[in-house]
C-alpha positions, 0 to 999 in steps of 0.5 A: 868762385869763392864767396868774396869773388861772388860778392865782388861780382854782385857789387862790382865797385865794392871794396873789401876791408876789415874794421880794427887793428887786429884779427881779434878786433876785426872779428868782434867788430864784424860780429857787431855789424852783422848783428846790427849793433854797429852802424857807424865807424870813423877814420882820420881825414888823412887816412881817407884822403890817402885811399885810392877810392875813398868811400862815398854815400851810396857805396857798397863795402864788403866787411871782412872778419879777422881771417879776411873772410867776408861776413856782410856787405854794407852801404854807406848812408852818411859821411860827415867831417867832425873833429875828435873832440866834437864826436857826440854820445849819439855817434859813439852809441852807433859805433856799437862798441864797449858800453856804448858810452862816449867815454869808452869811445874816446878812450878806445879811439884815442888808443887806436889813433895814437897807435896808428901814428897820430892823435889830437883832440882837434884831429878831423875824422870822417864819421860814416854811417851804414846799413847792412844790405847782405849777410854772408 
C-alpha cells in the first residue's frame, strides 16, 4: 500500500488535490502549507459548486505536490463567501504567498482567475482556512 492509499484509509472521506495551476506552483504552495505559512486558500464560487463533494468545515484533504505525491493532510476550519474586491489584508497574509501583501494577492489571483476563464472584481469566492493535521 503506497502513502496516498494509507492516507485515504486513515481519512476515508478525504479528497486529494494540489494547489495552483502548475507543477511548480503546486510544489511551492504545498511547501508553504507544510511549513505553516499558508493557512488559507480560495476558489471561485462556481468552481466549488461544480465539485461533486464540495469542502465543508471539519473535512480532511490530502495536499499533493506537483508530482501528485501527498505532502500533508489538512482540516478545513472555516469557509466563507466573499467577493474578490472584499478580500482583506488579513486573508491575503494567511494565503502565505509572495510578500504576504494584499497587492500581491490581488495581482496573482487576478492572473489565476483570468487564466481559469473568468475574472471580475465582483466575483464571489469561497475563502477557506485550514490547519495541518499530519505531515507526510
